[in-house]
TIDO-277241 format. One line per 3 residues: for each residue x, y, z of C-alpha. Coordinates in pm, 1 decimal, m for minus. Layout:
X Y Z  ...;
END
This chain:
0.0 0.0 0.0  140.0 345.1 m91.6  278.9 530.6 207.9;
255.4 234.8 448.5  576.4 97.7 596.3  616.3 m238.4 767.7;
853.9 m352.2 1040.1  891.4 m586.4 1334.8  885.6 m458.2 1694.7;
1004.8 m647.2 2003.7  754.9 m621.7 2287.8  655.3 m826.5 2590.7;
889.3 m1111.7 2498.9  763.9 m1154.1 2141.3  791.9 m980.9 1804.6;
494.4 m801.5 1653.7  462.0 m705.6 1290.8  318.3 m357.8 1239.3;
206.6 m136.7 952.5  262.6 236.9 999.1  175.6 559.3 821.6;
197.7 928.6 908.3  356.5 1150.1 1171.0  207.0 1311.3 1478.1;
19.3 1190.9 1787.0  15.5 811.4 1805.3  m297.3 606.8 1732.8;
m279.7 227.6 1779.2  m527.1 24.4 1571.6  m611.2 m325.1 1701.6;
m778.8 m557.1 1452.6  m1044.3 m819.9 1517.0  m1103.9 m1185.2 1432.2;
m1052.1 m1321.2 1173.2  m858.6 m1023.3 1043.7  m509.2 m870.5 1055.4;
m349.5 m525.7 1024.8  m501.5 m494.2 676.4  m850.8 m436.8 813.9;
m731.7 m79.4 889.5  m603.6 m13.8 535.5  m846.4 275.9 482.5;
m785.1 439.7 821.5  m404.8 430.8 797.4  m403.0 678.4 510.7;
m692.3 887.7 641.0  m537.2 930.7 985.9  m195.3 1006.2 838.7;
m344.6 1274.4 615.2  m516.2 1426.3 920.3  m183.8 1458.2 1103.7;
m162.0 1139.3 1308.7  84.9 853.0 1333.0  m130.8 547.0 1269.5;
7.5 206.0 1365.5  m175.6 m120.3 1297.5  m6.0 m430.7 1443.0;
m79.7 m793.4 1373.4  m182.5 m913.1 1718.9  11.0 m1204.8 1871.0;
m70.5 m1522.8 1680.6  m174.1 m1336.7 1365.4  m7.8 m1271.2 1032.1;
365.4 m1203.7 1054.4  371.7 m1163.6 1434.0  508.0 m1433.3 1664.1;
278.5 m1724.9 1743.8  336.9 m1877.0 2089.9  226.7 m2239.8 2102.1;
76.0 m2240.7 2452.7  m291.7 m2147.7 2455.6  m235.2 m1983.1 2795.5;
m18.3 m1718.7 2624.4  m321.6 m1553.3 2463.8  m502.6 m1387.6 2753.7;
m630.4 m1030.4 2760.0  m334.4 m932.9 2980.6  m86.0 m1067.9 2725.3;
m246.1 m858.2 2451.9  m254.5 m544.7 2667.4  110.6 m602.0 2759.6;
198.1 m631.4 2391.7  34.1 m297.7 2309.7  187.6 m113.3 2605.6;
525.3 m248.9 2497.8  452.8 m138.8 2141.3  389.5 218.3 2259.9;
720.0 204.3 2449.5  906.4 68.3 2147.7  769.2 351.0 1933.8;
909.5 604.5 2178.3  572.9 747.8 2282.4  446.5 826.1 2629.3;
78.2 802.5 2535.5  m148.6 693.2 2251.9  m513.4 674.1 2166.0;
m607.9 310.3 2124.8  m871.9 193.8 1877.7  m1004.7 m154.3 1821.9;
m1260.2 m360.1 1636.1  m1411.8 m692.3 1749.6  m1160.7 m857.2 1986.5;
m941.7 m554.3 1922.0  m1218.6 m345.9 2080.9  m1212.1 m570.1 2388.6;
m835.7 m517.9 2409.8  m876.8 m142.8 2362.1  m1146.9 m112.7 2630.8;
m946.0 m307.1 2887.2  m618.4 m132.3 2800.2  m788.0 203.4 2861.3;
m934.5 67.8 3186.8  m602.1 m58.9 3322.6  m359.0 199.1 3181.3;
m521.3 543.0 3149.4  m170.6 682.1 3199.6  m66.4 533.8 2863.9;
m393.1 552.1 2667.0  m548.4 897.9 2661.9  m856.9 790.9 2471.7;
m1029.0 480.9 2336.1  m1225.7 414.0 2017.7  m1418.8 86.1 2009.2;
m1609.4 m70.9 1721.6  m1868.6 m346.3 1750.8  m1834.2 m483.5 2110.0;
m1939.3 m239.1 2382.0  m1758.4 m205.5 2711.7  m1865.3 m495.4 2931.0;
m1779.0 m483.7 3300.9  m1667.5 m806.9 3459.2  m2008.5 m860.4 3618.8;
m2350.8 m703.7 3629.5  m2521.4 m739.8 3967.5  m2538.2 m1105.9 4064.8;
m2407.1 m1242.2 3734.5  m2054.2 m1288.3 3871.3  m1982.9 m1618.7 3696.8;
m1739.8 m1736.1 3428.0  m1860.3 m1599.3 3091.3  m1895.1 m1934.8 2917.1;
m2143.6 m2051.9 3182.6  m2372.8 m1762.8 3086.7  m2352.5 m1800.8 2708.6;
m2669.0 m1930.1 2539.6  m2687.4 m2274.0 2383.7  m2961.5 m2516.6 2289.0;
m3007.9 m2838.2 2094.4  m2983.4 m2658.9 1759.4  m2726.7 m2382.5 1811.5;
m2466.0 m2238.3 2044.2  m2321.7 m1891.9 2103.2  m2044.4 m1804.9 1857.1;
m1781.1 m1764.9 2131.1  m1843.6 m2123.3 2241.3  m1822.5 m2246.7 1882.1;
m1489.4 m2069.8 1826.2  m1335.2 m2264.6 2115.3  m1396.5 m2599.4 1945.3;
m1157.2 m2809.6 1734.0  m1430.8 m2811.6 1467.7  m1400.6 m2434.5 1430.0;
m1025.3 m2450.4 1378.4  m1046.4 m2739.4 1131.7  m1339.0 m2592.6 940.8;
m1199.9 m2243.0 902.8  m856.8 m2366.1 800.9  m978.5 m2616.1 541.4;
m1037.5 m2367.3 257.9  m908.6 m2020.8 342.1  m1054.5 m1842.9 41.2;
m1397.6 m1985.6 109.2  m1365.7 m1899.2 479.1  m1293.5 m1531.8 418.4;
m1539.7 m1487.4 134.8  m1805.4 m1642.8 357.6  m1715.6 m1450.0 674.4;
m1704.2 m1110.8 509.4  m2032.6 m1170.6 327.9  m2244.0 m1340.3 594.5;
m2154.9 m1093.5 870.1  m2196.2 m784.2 653.5  m2500.9 m570.3 583.6;
m2489.8 m687.0 221.6  m2631.3 m1031.4 296.7  m3006.7 m1074.0 247.8;
m3206.4 m1064.1 569.6  m3291.3 m1430.7 511.2  m2924.1 m1528.4 489.8;
m2812.4 m1469.7 848.2  m2562.9 m1751.2 809.1  m2629.5 m1880.9 1157.9;
m2515.3 m1557.6 1320.1  m2851.9 m1418.5 1424.9  m2795.5 m1276.0 1775.1;
m2456.3 m1447.9 1774.6  m2587.0 m1804.5 1749.4  m2415.3 m2065.7 1530.4;
m2607.0 m2377.9 1417.7  m2469.3 m2709.0 1540.4  m2544.5 m2869.4 1205.4;
m2516.7 m2735.7 854.5  m2255.4 m2535.6 664.8  m2188.8 m2196.0 822.4;
m1917.8 m2117.9 564.5  m2119.7 m2120.6 242.7  m1927.7 m1952.2 m39.8;
m2126.3 m1645.2 m159.1  m2191.5 m1594.4 m531.8  m2016.3 m1255.8 m519.6;
m1838.5 m1028.0 m274.8  m1984.5 m710.3 m124.2  m1873.8 m391.4 m303.1;
m1649.7 m280.7 m14.6  m1411.2 m577.6 m44.9  m1233.1 m722.8 m348.1;
m1071.7 m1051.7 m440.7  m735.4 m874.9 m402.3  m831.2 m791.0 m42.6;
m927.9 m1153.9 16.2  m585.2 m1254.4 m113.6  m418.6 m1054.3 166.4;
m620.0 m1235.9 434.8  m558.4 m1575.0 273.8  m183.4 m1507.3 269.2;
m185.1 m1391.2 632.8  m367.1 m1702.0 758.4  m170.7 m1938.9 536.6;
124.7 m1810.1 735.2  m29.7 m1806.0 1084.4  m305.3 m2067.6 1082.0;
m594.8 m2039.0 1326.4  m434.7 m2179.7 1643.2  m323.8 m1842.1 1779.1;
m630.1 m1645.2 1668.6  m870.1 m1899.7 1820.9  m667.0 m1917.4 2142.6;
m824.2 m1583.7 2239.7  m1164.9 m1750.8 2264.3  m1019.9 m2046.6 2454.1;
m904.1 m1798.3 2719.8  m1236.8 m1623.6 2775.4  m1287.6 m1767.4 3124.1;
m918.8 m1734.6 3212.8  m929.2 m1367.7 3120.1  m1234.8 m1320.8 3339.9;
m1043.1 m1473.9 3631.2  m737.8 m1254.4 3572.3  m946.8 m936.9 3575.1;
m1098.5 m1005.2 3917.7  m897.8 m729.3 4086.2  m1056.2 m471.1 3854.7;
m1418.7 m568.4 3908.7  m1625.6 m249.5 3929.1  m1355.0 m25.0 3781.7;
m1461.6 230.0 3520.1  m1298.8 357.7 3201.3  m1194.8 711.9 3291.7;
m1061.1 838.3 2955.7  m1269.8 987.5 2670.9  m1430.2 715.5 2462.1;
m1603.9 674.8 2127.6  m1819.0 373.5 2038.0  m1931.8 281.1 1687.1;
m2149.4 m11.2 1578.5  m2338.3 m115.2 1266.6  m2715.3 m140.0 1291.9;
m2694.4 m479.7 1117.1  m2399.6 m608.8 1318.8  m2493.8 m931.9 1497.5;
m2310.2 m792.9 1802.3  m2566.2 m511.9 1823.3  m2834.0 m775.5 1881.8;
m2626.7 m1012.7 2095.4  m2511.4 m737.9 2334.9  m2800.1 m491.8 2308.7;
m2838.2 m458.5 2686.4  m2465.8 m403.4 2735.3  m2472.7 m122.8 2476.7;
m2750.7 50.1 2670.8  m2571.2 15.0 3005.4  m2209.8 86.8 2910.4;
m2226.9 462.4 2973.4  m2254.5 390.4 3346.1  m1907.0 236.2 3331.8;
m1758.2 477.9 3076.3  m1844.2 824.2 3212.8  m1665.9 1011.9 2929.1;
m1835.2 809.2 2654.7  m1949.0 1017.3 2357.8  m2289.9 950.7 2200.4;
m2294.5 614.4 2021.5  m2234.1 628.1 1647.1  m2486.3 385.5 1495.8;
m2388.4 322.1 1135.4  m2692.7 262.2 916.0  m2693.1 m40.6 686.1;
m2359.4 m156.0 828.2  m2275.2 m506.8 942.4  m1990.8 m638.1 1157.3;
m1691.0 m519.8 952.5  m1726.6 m160.8 1067.9  m1414.0 14.8 942.9;
m1413.7 m178.1 616.5  m1784.3 m149.3 531.4  m1811.2 220.4 618.7;
m1451.4 333.0 576.1  m1517.9 700.0 509.4  m1771.7 747.6 789.1;
m1556.7 562.0 1040.3  m1240.5 754.8 950.6  m1426.5 1086.9 978.2;
m1573.3 994.0 1318.5  m1231.2 882.9 1444.6  m1061.1 1203.3 1331.2;
m1334.4 1418.7 1485.4  m1289.1 1236.4 1815.9  m908.3 1250.4 1803.8;
m914.7 1626.5 1751.8  m1125.6 1665.2 2063.8  m908.9 1449.5 2292.6;
END
């Protein structure tokens, strides 16, 4: 990509690959699953043009970054440690952290734990979710819905079947994922992701007849190359650590995010349905949260589906922080 440079950074005992563009105040961009640095391709240039230094790493286990074998090396605290170390390695005292999907979870928790290093947070898709609401202080997987026909997507992604199925045909996997979780799918083609539920039987990776207009076969090639290199072991290890992460965050139960925050979500994102109550309640735990940006006719792939709107909202927020 024109203007984007790539390099490896040593942080937290591993090496992270990062893409970088621009000069100015630092903005760290954390991708989601199953993505890589490339999901921020539109924002890198837009932020650089607006006067910011935009850095998009491959998270641990993804793309060109190191891939520890032990599943236990993929907790939320490992990811936060990686990003804090990345800020250090870049010679910055502070950054605004942005994230999408699991990258949003990392961004929220990084801002919660290290407001001294992250002066603002931008989250896309998942809202801020405190460790427990009221009496629901139980490991997350025990609260996730399941029935005879389907189970919650986070439970599915912990299974060997998920790893085998997604790795079997990478091109089909990414064509399917980007189509079925976008706003471009027909309402009748929820692909098993209605309210975050995945069917126990049937093909949830059906190859679409064509791609949405916001992603090309050349873009798919980048994701296929990244996952041909990394595989799905590291990326899926995040989901296999959901309960472990909940245990590790016990000391911060009840803590609030004190830095300015911006939240964006698509009105056709399955997360908007799965976590509707959390979206309504998050302002109580994020006192400096700006009004939610609800992107019309947008699915899960926020910054890719609505690149221009997302970049503009990010820049407006950054100028106010």
